[in-house]
BAPAMI-683030 format. One record per residue (C-alpha): y, x, z. Coordinates in Angstrom, 2 decimals. Layout:
PT      c2      c1      c3
PT       Y       X       Z
...
//
This chain:
PT      c2      c1      c3
PT   -7.01    7.97   12.92
PT   -9.21    6.79    9.96
PT   -9.92    8.86    6.89
PT  -10.81    8.07    3.68
PT  -13.73    8.93    1.75
PT  -12.65    9.88   -2.11
PT  -14.33    6.37   -3.44
PT  -12.17    4.68   -0.35
PT   -9.26    7.02   -1.40
PT   -9.30    5.67   -5.09
PT   -9.58    2.32   -4.09
PT   -6.79    2.23   -1.92
PT   -4.67    4.10   -4.38
PT   -5.31    1.43   -7.15
PT   -4.80   -1.70   -4.33
PT   -1.57    0.17   -3.57
PT   -0.67   -0.04   -7.54
PT   -1.45   -3.75   -7.40
PT    0.47   -4.61   -4.40
PT    3.55   -2.68   -5.43
PT    3.56   -4.68   -8.64
PT    3.24   -7.78   -7.14
PT    5.93   -6.65   -4.84
PT    8.45   -5.99   -8.32
PT    7.27   -9.64   -9.77
PT    8.07  -11.09   -6.19
PT   11.62   -9.05   -6.09
PT   12.57  -10.49   -9.59
PT   11.57  -14.20   -9.10
PT   14.59  -16.69   -8.48
PT   14.56  -20.07   -7.34
PT   12.17  -21.39   -4.84
PT   12.55  -20.78   -1.06
PT   14.08  -17.28   -0.35
PT   13.37  -16.98    2.96
PT    9.81  -17.33    2.18
PT   10.14  -14.84   -0.40
PT   11.89  -12.60    1.93
PT    8.99  -13.15    4.25
PT    6.46  -12.65    1.43
PT    8.36   -9.02    0.73
PT    8.34   -8.18    4.15
PT    4.63   -8.88    4.23
PT    3.94   -6.99    1.30
PT    5.95   -4.03    2.18
PT    4.18   -3.73    5.75
PT    0.97   -3.74    3.27
PT    2.43   -1.35    1.19
PT    3.62    0.95    3.81
PT   -0.02    1.21    5.72
PT   -1.52    2.28    2.51
PT    1.00    4.77    1.97
PT    0.06    6.08    5.39
PT   -3.80    6.10    4.79
PT   -3.38    7.79    1.51
PT   -1.47   10.19    2.89
PT   -3.38   11.06    6.47
PT   -6.38   11.77    4.05
PT   -4.58   13.70    1.66
PT   -3.29   15.96    4.33
PT   -7.16   16.15    6.04
PT   -8.70   17.08    2.98
PT   -5.77   19.71    2.18
PT   -6.29   21.32    5.80
PT  -10.01   21.54    4.65
PT  -11.01   18.98    6.80
PT  -14.32   17.27    5.61
PT  -14.07   13.63    4.85
//
């Protein structure tokens, strides 16, 4: 389990916002290869969920009084 320090946590939140924006853009797209778009969406969701888990673990660790 990896716990992020404050700078890493801020950067991870920024990356999460950027990935979520990209995800919304891809979902709105039409045309092109639908199967490829679905694979992109799945990949982005895995990244987004991973970042959310990292953020949650770090926040819980900080709330519990652990040192980062």
